[in-house]
C-alpha positions in Angstrom: 35.6 82.9 -24.7 35.0 86.6 -25.1 33.1 89.1 -23.0 31.4 87.9 -19.8 27.7 87.4 -20.0 26.8 90.4 -17.8 28.7 92.6 -20.3 26.4 91.5 -23.2 23.1 92.9 -24.1 20.0 90.7 -23.8 19.9 89.7 -27.5 23.6 88.8 -27.5 23.2 86.7 -24.3 20.2 84.9 -25.9 22.3 84.2 -29.0 25.2 82.9 -26.9 22.9 80.6 -25.0 21.2 79.3 -28.2 24.5 78.6 -29.9 26.8 77.6 -27.1 24.6 75.9 -24.4 22.2 73.0 -24.7 19.7 72.2 -22.0 18.0 68.9 -21.1 15.4 69.1 -18.3 13.7 66.4 -16.2 10.9 66.1 -18.6 11.6 66.5 -22.3 9.5 69.6 -23.0 8.8 68.5 -26.5 6.0 70.1 -28.5 3.3 67.4 -28.4 1.9 68.2 -31.9 5.2 67.9 -33.6 7.0 64.7 -34.5 10.5 63.9 -33.1 12.1 65.2 -36.3 10.0 68.3 -36.3 10.9 69.1 -32.7 14.6 68.8 -33.6 14.2 70.8 -36.8 12.3 73.6 -35.1 14.9 73.9 -32.4 17.6 74.1 -35.0 15.8 76.8 -36.9 15.3 78.8 -33.7 19.0 78.5 -32.9 20.0 79.5 -36.4 21.6 76.1 -36.9 21.2 73.6 -39.8 17.5 72.6 -39.8 17.8 70.3 -42.8 16.3 66.8 -42.8 19.8 65.4 -43.2 21.0 67.1 -40.0 17.8 66.2 -38.1 18.2 62.6 -39.1 21.9 62.7 -38.1 21.0 64.1 -34.6 18.2 61.5 -34.1 20.7 58.8 -35.3 23.2 60.0 -32.7 20.6 59.4 -30.0 19.5 56.1 -31.6 16.1 57.2 -32.8 16.4 57.8 -36.5 13.7 55.2 -37.0 11.3 57.1 -34.7 11.6 60.4 -36.4 8.0 60.5 -37.6 6.5 59.7 -34.2 4.7 62.2 -32.0 6.0 62.5 -28.4 3.0 60.6 -27.0 4.1 57.6 -29.2 7.5 57.6 -27.6 8.6 55.9 -24.3 9.9 58.2 -21.6 13.5 57.2 -22.4 12.9 57.9 -26.1 11.4 61.3 -25.4 14.4 62.2 -23.3 16.7 61.1 -26.1 14.8 63.4 -28.5 15.2 66.2 -26.0 18.9 65.4 -26.0 18.9 65.7 -29.8 17.1 69.0 -29.5 19.8 70.2 -27.0 22.5 69.3 -29.4 21.2 71.1 -32.5 23.6 74.0 -32.3 26.6 71.9 -31.5 27.0 73.5 -28.1 30.1 73.6 -26.0 28.2 73.0 -22.8 25.2 70.8 -22.0 23.2 71.5 -18.8 21.2 68.5 -17.7 18.9 68.9 -14.8 17.7 65.6 -13.5 17.6 64.4 -17.1 16.9 60.8 -16.1 15.1 61.5 -12.8 11.7 60.3 -14.1 12.9 57.2 -15.9 13.2 53.6 -14.9 16.7 52.2 -14.4 16.9 50.6 -17.9 15.7 53.8 -19.7 18.0 55.9 -17.5 21.0 53.7 -18.5 20.2 54.1 -22.2 19.9 57.9 -21.9 23.1 58.2 -19.9 25.0 56.0 -22.4 23.6 58.1 -25.2 24.7 61.3 -23.3 28.2 59.9 -22.8 28.5 58.9 -26.4 27.4 62.4 -27.5 30.0 63.9 -25.2 32.8 61.9 -26.8 31.6 62.5 -30.4 30.7 66.2 -30.0 33.6 67.1 -27.6 30.9 68.4 -25.2 31.2 69.4 -21.6 28.2 68.4 -19.4 27.0 69.7 -16.1 24.6 67.1 -14.8 22.5 67.7 -11.7 21.1 64.6 -10.0 20.0 63.2 -6.7 21.0 59.7 -7.8 24.5 58.4 -6.8 24.2 55.8 -9.6 23.7 58.5 -12.2 26.5 60.6 -10.6 28.9 57.8 -11.1 28.7 58.3 -14.9 30.5 61.6 -14.5 34.3 62.2 -14.6 34.0 64.5 -11.6 31.4 65.0 -8.9 30.6 67.8 -6.5 28.2 67.2 -3.6 26.0 70.0 -2.3 24.2 69.9 1.0 21.9 72.7 1.8 23.5 74.9 -0.8 27.0 74.3 0.5 29.8 72.4 -1.3 30.6 69.4 0.9 32.9 67.4 -1.3 34.3 67.5 -4.8 36.2 64.7 -6.5 
């Protein structure tokens, strides 16, 4: 979709990442002194996206947490914090979401809720997801899987 990333200057690459790619890491990396809504709004503002309370509420609703918008991260469960991190990753309506062990630290129930939320967001936002996981159960949620062993591609389905 245009020039390759190495052809772009650093500010252009940063803008492309901020507007086209969302990232969810193993731990949510939410700012602890901001509420869920404030974390989403700040991310939107930094990405140059709609940071309005309407959009923030919409994104938190997408991940099933509109009613928790005013809570600080320490008042959220691990699964809730990961869903807020997913809302943060979706602020710029990215084309690609990179998820690195996004449910690795969660219990099975919370992981299932986060994966279901991620799948729903994929459908509703027409989003491609690259999910890295060590869990075969989590990998089953994907449309395709590639297996790496010691940095070598062993199988792809």
